[in-house]
C-alpha positions in Angstrom: 115.1 114.1 151.4 112.5 116.4 153.0 108.9 116.3 151.9 109.0 119.7 150.1 112.2 118.8 148.3 110.9 115.4 147.3 107.7 117.2 145.9 109.8 119.6 143.8 112.0 116.7 142.6 108.8 114.9 141.4 107.6 117.9 139.6 110.9 118.4 137.8 111.0 114.7 136.9 107.5 114.9 135.5 108.4 118.0 133.5 111.5 116.3 132.2 109.6 113.2 131.2 106.6 114.7 129.5 107.8 118.1 128.5 106.0 121.4 129.0 102.9 120.3 127.0 101.2 118.5 129.9 97.7 119.7 130.1 98.6 122.4 127.6 95.8 124.8 126.9 95.5 125.8 123.2 94.4 129.2 122.0 91.0 127.8 121.3 90.7 126.7 124.9 91.1 123.0 124.2 93.4 120.9 126.4 95.9 118.6 124.7 97.0 115.6 126.7 100.5 114.1 126.2 100.6 110.7 124.3 101.6 108.9 127.5 98.3 109.7 129.3 95.7 107.0 129.7 93.0 106.9 127.0 90.5 109.7 127.3 87.6 109.0 124.9 86.2 112.5 125.0 89.6 114.0 124.3 90.2 111.6 121.4 86.9 112.5 119.9 87.7 116.2 120.2 91.1 115.6 118.7 89.7 113.9 115.7 87.1 116.6 115.2 89.9 119.2 115.4 92.3 117.6 113.0 89.5 116.9 110.5 88.3 120.5 110.7 91.9 121.8 110.3 92.8 119.6 107.3 89.4 120.3 105.7 90.1 124.0 106.0 93.1 123.6 103.7 90.7 122.7 100.9 88.0 125.2 102.0 89.8 128.3 103.1 92.9 128.0 101.0 91.3 126.8 97.8 91.9 129.0 94.7 89.2 131.8 94.8 88.4 131.7 91.1 88.3 127.9 90.4 87.6 126.4 93.8 90.4 123.9 93.1 93.0 122.9 95.7 96.3 124.6 95.5 99.3 122.2 95.1 100.8 123.4 98.3 101.0 126.5 100.4 102.6 129.4 98.5 101.9 127.7 95.1 99.8 130.8 94.2 98.1 130.1 90.8 99.2 126.4 90.6 96.3 124.1 91.4 96.3 120.3 91.3 93.8 117.9 89.7 94.4 115.0 92.0 94.6 117.1 95.2 91.3 118.7 94.2 89.7 115.2 94.0 90.9 114.7 97.6 89.5 118.1 98.5 86.1 117.2 97.1 86.0 114.3 99.5 87.1 116.6 102.3 84.2 118.9 101.5 81.8 116.0 101.8 83.3 115.3 105.3 82.9 118.9 106.1 79.2 118.8 105.5 78.8 115.5 107.4 80.7 117.0 110.4 78.8 120.3 110.1 81.9 122.4 109.4 79.9 124.0 106.5 76.3 123.8 105.3 75.2 121.5 102.5 74.3 124.6 100.4 77.7 126.1 100.9 79.3 122.9 99.7 76.9 122.6 96.7 77.7 126.2 95.6 81.5 125.6 95.8 81.3 122.3 93.9 79.1 123.9 91.2 81.8 126.6 90.7 84.5 123.9 90.6 82.6 121.8 88.0 81.9 124.8 85.8 85.7 125.6 85.8 86.7 122.1 85.1 84.4 121.9 82.1 86.3 124.8 80.4 89.8 124.0 81.7 92.5 122.4 79.5 91.8 118.7 78.8 93.5 116.3 76.6 91.1 113.7 75.2 89.0 114.5 78.3 91.9 114.0 80.7 93.1 116.9 82.9 96.8 117.7 83.4 98.5 117.3 86.8 98.6 121.1 87.3 96.4 123.9 86.0 96.4 127.7 86.4 93.6 128.3 88.9 92.5 131.5 87.3 92.4 130.7 83.5 92.4 126.8 83.4 95.5 126.6 81.3 97.9 123.7 81.7 101.0 124.3 83.8 103.7 121.7 82.9 104.6 119.3 85.7 107.9 118.6 84.0 109.5 119.2 80.6 107.4 116.8 78.6 104.5 116.5 81.0 102.2 119.3 79.7 99.2 117.1 78.7 96.8 114.7 80.2 97.6 112.8 83.4 95.4 109.7 83.9 96.3 109.1 87.6 95.5 112.7 88.6 92.3 112.6 86.6 91.3 109.4 88.3 91.7 111.0 91.8 89.6 113.9 90.6 86.8 111.8 89.1 86.9 109.6 92.2 86.1 112.7 94.3 83.5 114.0 92.0 81.6 110.7 91.8 81.6 110.4 95.5 80.1 113.9 95.7 77.5 112.9 93.1 76.4 110.1 95.4 76.3 112.3 98.5 74.5 115.3 97.1 71.4 113.4 96.1 68.7 116.0 96.9 65.9 116.8 94.5 66.4 120.6 94.6 67.6 122.4 91.5 71.2 123.0 92.7 72.0 119.4 93.7 70.3 118.1 90.5 72.5 120.5 88.4 75.6 119.4 90.3 74.9 115.7 89.6 74.4 116.5 85.9 77.6 118.4 85.6 79.6 115.7 87.4 78.1 113.0 85.0 79.1 115.1 82.0 82.6 115.5 83.2 82.8 111.7 84.0 81.5 110.6 80.7 83.8 112.7 78.6 87.0 111.3 80.1 88.5 109.2 77.2 90.2 106.5 79.2 90.3 104.3 76.1 92.4 106.9 74.2 95.2 106.4 76.8 95.1 102.7 76.0 95.0 103.1 72.2 98.6 102.2 71.3 97.8 98.6 70.4 99.8 97.0 73.2 97.0 96.5 75.8 98.6 99.1 78.1 97.1 102.1 79.9 99.5 105.0 79.7 99.9 107.7 82.4 100.5 110.6 80.1 99.8 112.0 76.7 100.8 115.4 75.4 99.8 117.2 72.1 103.4 118.4 71.9 105.3 115.3 72.9 102.8 112.5 72.2 103.6 109.4 74.1 107.3 110.3 74.8 106.8 110.1 78.6 106.1 106.4 77.9 104.9 105.4 81.3 102.4 102.5 81.4 100.5 102.3 84.7 101.8 99.1 86.2 101.0 97.7 89.6 101.5 97.7 92.5 101.3 101.4 93.3 98.6 104.2 93.8 97.1 103.5 90.3 94.4 100.9 91.1 91.7 103.6 91.2 92.5 104.6 87.6 91.9 101.1 86.3 88.6 100.7 88.3 87.3 104.0 86.8 88.6 103.2 83.3 86.9 99.8 83.4 83.8 101.3 84.8 83.3 104.2 82.3 79.9 104.0 80.6 81.3 105.8 77.5 85.1 105.2 77.2 85.9 102.0 79.0 89.1 100.1 78.5 89.2 96.3 77.9 89.7 94.0 80.9 92.7 92.7 78.8 94.4 96.1 79.4 94.0 95.6 83.1 95.4 92.1 83.0 98.3 93.0 80.7 99.3 96.4 82.0 98.4 96.5 85.7 99.0 92.9 86.6 102.5 93.2 85.3 105.9 91.9 86.4 106.0 94.1 89.5 102.5 93.3 90.8 102.9 89.9 92.4 105.8 89.5 94.9 105.3 87.1 97.8 107.4 88.1 100.7 107.4 87.9 104.5 108.6 91.0 106.3 108.5 91.6 110.0 106.4 88.5 110.3 103.7 89.7 107.9 103.2 88.0 104.5 102.5 90.2 101.5 101.4 88.8 98.2 101.8 91.9 96.0 103.9 95.0 95.8 107.5 96.1 96.3 109.7 95.2 99.2 108.2 96.3 102.6 105.1 97.3 100.6 106.4 100.7 99.4 105.4 104.1 100.7 102.2 104.2 102.7 100.3 106.3 100.1 99.9 103.1 98.2 97.4 102.1 100.9 95.7 105.5 100.9 95.2 107.2 97.5 93.2 104.6 95.8 91.2 103.8 99.0 89.9 107.2 100.1 86.5 106.1 99.0 87.2 102.6 97.5 86.5 100.2 100.4 89.2 97.5 100.7 87.1 95.5 103.0 84.9 94.6 100.0 87.8 93.7 97.7 89.5 90.4 96.9 90.8 88.8 93.7 92.8 85.8 92.9 96.0 87.5 94.1 95.2 89.3 97.3 92.6 90.4 99.9 93.0 94.2 99.7 92.0 94.9 103.3 94.5 92.4 104.7 97.2 93.7 102.3 96.8 97.3 103.4 96.7 96.5 107.1 99.9 94.4 106.8 101.6 97.0 104.7 100.9 99.5 107.5 102.0 97.2 110.2 105.3 96.5 108.3 105.9 100.2 107.9 105.3 100.8 111.6 107.4 97.8 112.7 110.3 98.8 110.6 110.2 102.3 112.0 110.2 101.2 115.6 112.4 98.1 115.5 114.7 98.2 112.4 115.3 101.8 111.4 118.5 103.5 112.6 118.1 104.6 116.2 119.3 108.1 115.4 116.2 108.6 113.4 114.3 108.8 116.7 111.2 106.8 115.6 108.9 105.4 118.3 105.4 104.1 118.9 104.2 107.6 118.8 106.4 108.8 115.9 106.3 106.6 112.8 105.1 106.6 109.3 107.0 106.7 106.0 105.4 108.0 102.8 106.0 110.6 100.1 106.6 114.1 101.4 109.0 117.0 101.6 112.2 116.3 103.4 115.5 118.2 104.3 116.8 117.3 100.8 113.8 118.1 98.7 110.9 115.7 98.1 110.9 111.9 98.1 108.7 108.8 98.3 109.9 107.6 101.7 109.6 103.9 102.7 111.6 101.3 104.6 113.8 101.0 101.5 114.2 104.8 101.1 114.5 106.2 104.6 116.4 109.3 105.6 114.7 109.8 108.9 111.7 111.8 107.7 108.3 111.1 109.3 105.2 112.3 107.4 102.1 112.7 109.6 99.7 111.7 106.7 101.3 108.2 106.8 100.0 107.2 110.2 97.0 109.5 110.3 95.9 108.3 106.8 96.1 104.8 108.2 93.4 105.3 110.9 91.1 102.6 109.4 93.9 100.0 109.4 95.6 100.7 112.7 93.4 102.9 114.9 95.3 102.6 118.1 98.7 102.9 116.6 97.6 105.9 114.5 96.0 107.5 117.6 99.4 107.2 119.4 100.9 109.4 116.7 98.0 111.8 116.7 98.2 112.4 120.4 101.9 113.0 120.1 101.6 115.5 117.3 99.0 117.5 119.2 100.8 116.9 122.5 104.5 116.9 122.9 105.2 118.0 119.3 102.4 120.5 119.0 104.6 123.6 119.3 106.6 122.6 116.2 104.3 120.4 114.2 100.8 121.9 114.3 99.7 125.0 112.3 96.5 126.5 110.8 95.7 123.5 108.6 96.7 120.7 111.0 100.0 118.8 111.1 102.8 120.2 109.0 104.0 118.1 106.1 107.0 116.3 107.6 109.5 116.1 110.5 113.1 114.9 110.6 114.0 114.7 114.2 117.6 113.7 113.6 118.2 116.9 111.6 115.9 119.1 113.7 113.9 119.9 110.6 110.2 120.6 110.0 108.6 120.8 106.6 106.2 123.7 107.2 104.4 123.6 103.9 101.0 122.0 103.5 100.5 119.7 100.4 97.0 118.9 99.1 97.8 115.2 98.5 99.0 114.9 102.1 96.2 116.8 103.9 93.5 115.0 101.9 94.0 111.5 103.1 94.0 112.6 106.8 90.5 114.0 106.8 89.1 111.3 104.4 90.6 108.3 106.1 89.7 109.5 109.5 86.1 109.7 108.4 86.3 106.2 107.0 87.5 105.0 110.4 84.8 106.9 112.2 81.8 106.2 110.0 82.8 104.5 106.7 81.0 107.4 104.9 83.2 107.8 101.8 83.7 104.1 101.4 80.0 103.5 101.4 79.2 106.3 99.0 81.6 105.4 96.2 82.1 101.7 96.4 78.4 100.9 96.1 77.9 102.9 92.9 76.6 100.6 90.2 79.4 101.8 87.8 82.1 101.1 90.3 80.7 97.7 91.1 80.8 97.0 87.3 84.4 98.2 87.1 85.5 96.0 90.0 83.7 93.0 88.4 85.6 93.5 85.1 88.9 93.6 87.1 88.0 90.3 88.8 87.6 91.9 92.2 84.8 90.6 94.2 83.4 90.8 97.8 85.3 88.3 100.0 83.6 85.4 101.5 85.2 85.1 105.0 85.4 82.1 107.2 83.6 82.4 110.5 85.8 84.4 112.8 87.3 87.8 113.5 87.9 88.5 109.8 89.4 92.0 109.9 91.7 91.6 112.9 95.4 91.2 112.2 97.3 90.9 115.5 100.6 92.6 116.0 103.2 89.9 115.4 105.7 90.6 118.2 103.0 90.8 120.9 100.6 88.3 119.4 97.7 90.5 120.4 95.3 92.8 118.6 95.4 96.3 120.1 92.0 97.9 120.3 91.2 101.6 120.7 87.9 102.5 122.3 86.0 104.1 119.4 85.7 107.8 120.3 82.2 108.1 118.8 80.8 104.9 120.3 82.6 105.1 123.6 83.0 101.3 123.2 85.4 98.8 121.7 84.4 97.3 118.4 85.1 94.0 116.6 84.1 92.7 113.2 82.8 89.1 113.1 82.1 87.0 110.1 79.6 84.2 110.0 80.0 81.9 107.0 77.3 79.4 107.8 74.2 80.4 109.7 73.6 78.9 113.1 73.7 79.4 116.9 76.7 81.4 118.0 78.2 82.4 121.4 80.5 85.4 121.6 82.2 86.3 124.9 84.8 88.6 126.3 87.1 86.8 128.8 90.0 87.5 131.0 93.2 85.5 130.1 92.3 82.9 132.7 88.9 82.3 131.1 86.7 84.3 133.4 83.8 85.6 131.3 83.5 89.4 131.6 80.8 90.0 129.0 78.5 87.8 126.9 77.8 89.5 123.6 75.9 86.6 121.9 74.4 83.8 124.0 73.7 80.9 121.7 72.0 83.3 119.3 71.1 82.2 115.8 73.1 84.3 113.3 72.5 84.5 109.6 75.5 84.3 107.2 77.1 87.7 107.0 79.4 90.2 108.7 78.6 91.9 112.0 80.1 94.9 113.8 79.9 94.2 117.5 80.5 96.8 120.2 81.5 95.8 123.7 83.5 96.8 126.8 82.0 100.2 127.7 82.9 99.5 131.4 85.8 97.2 131.0 89.2 98.3 132.4 92.1 98.5 129.9 94.2 95.4 129.8 94.5 92.0 128.2 91.4 89.9 127.3 90.3 87.2 124.9 87.4 87.3 122.5 85.9 83.8 122.1 83.5 82.8 119.3 81.9 79.4 119.7 79.5 77.3 117.6 78.7 73.6 117.5 82.1 72.5 116.2 83.9 75.8 116.3 85.9 77.5 119.0 87.9 80.6 117.9 89.7 83.1 120.1 91.4 86.4 119.6 93.9 87.8 122.1 93.2 91.6 122.5 94.5 94.4 124.5 92.0 97.1 125.3 93.5 100.6 125.5 
C-alpha cells in the first residue's frame, strides 16, 4: 500500500470509527469532542456550562408567561405542572449562581410565581398536579385526579424553600419573596391528607371524589421528600407514626444483591433512576442515614446497578453501552413508561445518567460526551438533550418534559458545588423533619467513605473535576490523630503525599490531588497508628 493510499485509508477508518462529529463545530462556535477522546477538562467544564444553561432555559424562556410556572412539556400550552415548577425554581437558583441571569431578574420572576400560586386552586393548601397557567384553575390529571396532589406539592415547596434560603438579601424584594414563600409553606395542610384515622399519608384528595384515588404514599419511591416536609411543617405537621406506618411499609425494606451491589430497600434493581433524583435535588443524601439504610450508598449502588444492567445484562439489540445507559421514566415509542431493568424496552433517557452526576461523575460524563458528540445531531435541541432515545427502533422523543430537564441542571450543580444540597438540607425546619423520621447524619469509620468501587473492575473510577482541574476524594476521620494520605502506583511507588503524619480532627474532608498525574491506575492509601486502608482508583 502506497503512503498516500494508506493515509486515505486511515482517514476513512477514523471517520467510520468516530463518525462525522469529530471536532464538530457547533453554531455557537464551541467544539464537541467525541466520547472516545481523552479527558479534556476545559471541554468538560464548557460542556457542563452549556447543558446547564440549556436545561435552565426550559424553565426560564419556556415558562408560562402569565404565571411563571413550568409547562408540563413542550407544546402543552396552558398546562403547567406543580412539581416541575418546583424543579424549575431550583434551576433558577442555579441560573443566578452560574450568572445566566441576574439576581434581580430571578427575584422578580419568583415574586410573580408566588403571587400566582397564592390565588391558584388549592385543596386544603395542596396544589393539583396540573394547573391552567393563565387562570390558576385545576386541570384534571386523570378522571378522578382533579384535586390536591401531595407529591407534586412537595416538589414545589421543596423548590420554594430552597429559594427562600438562597434569596437572603435585606432589600425589599427579597424580603417580600421570603415572606410569600413562608405563607405558602405554612398553609399546606399536610395533616389533612393523613386524617383518615389509619396513620397513612394519602397522595390525593378531591372535592368531587374524596379519597377515591385511595393511594397512600408508601416507600420506596420518589415520595421521601413529601414525608420530610410533612414532618417538618411548623403549622400542619403529621405524626411520626404516620411516617413509620405509611412510608416504612411492606415494600420499603427488601434486601437484595444485584450485579454485586447490596440494596437494603426498594424494588428489584432499585426501580427507575428518578427514585434517586426527585427527592434529592436539594436533600443531601450524604447527610442521611437511618436504621434501615445509608441514603448516599443506596443511591450510588442503585445507579451502578442501573448502569451495569444496561451494559452487561440488557438485550444486545438495545444498543446500550458505557456511553449510552440510563433507565428512568420518560416518553418511549409506545407512549410513556417508568423504565427500569424490570421494565426495559430499549429506551434510554438522558436525565437518568445526567441526573446521576453526583453519584457517578465519570460514568455520567461518558454519556454526556456522547450526547453532545456522536449523538448531537439527533439528540440535542434548544433546551439540551431531548427526552429519550430508542436506538433499536431508530426513535427519538423530541419533547422536553419539566420533570426530566429539572434534575439535569440541579444535580449537575450538586456535583459541581453542592449548592442546592447545602441550602435546603441545613434549614432548621428540614433538620427537624429528618430527626422526626429517625434520619440522622452518618458517623463514618475512618476511610474513603463515599467511594463505592465498580464491582467488575474492583476500582473506583475518578473524573478530574472540571472546576478544580484536579481529582477529589472524600475522607472520613472517626477518631482524631496523626494521618498519612498518599497516592501510589500499583507497585507502591508514592506519587503524591497529601497528608504527612498530620493531626486530623474527627470529621469529613474533601481532598484534591493529581493535577499533574497521568491518567491510569493508582492506589490511595490512608495510614494511622493501627490503620492501613487503601482504595484502588483509575484516574480518567
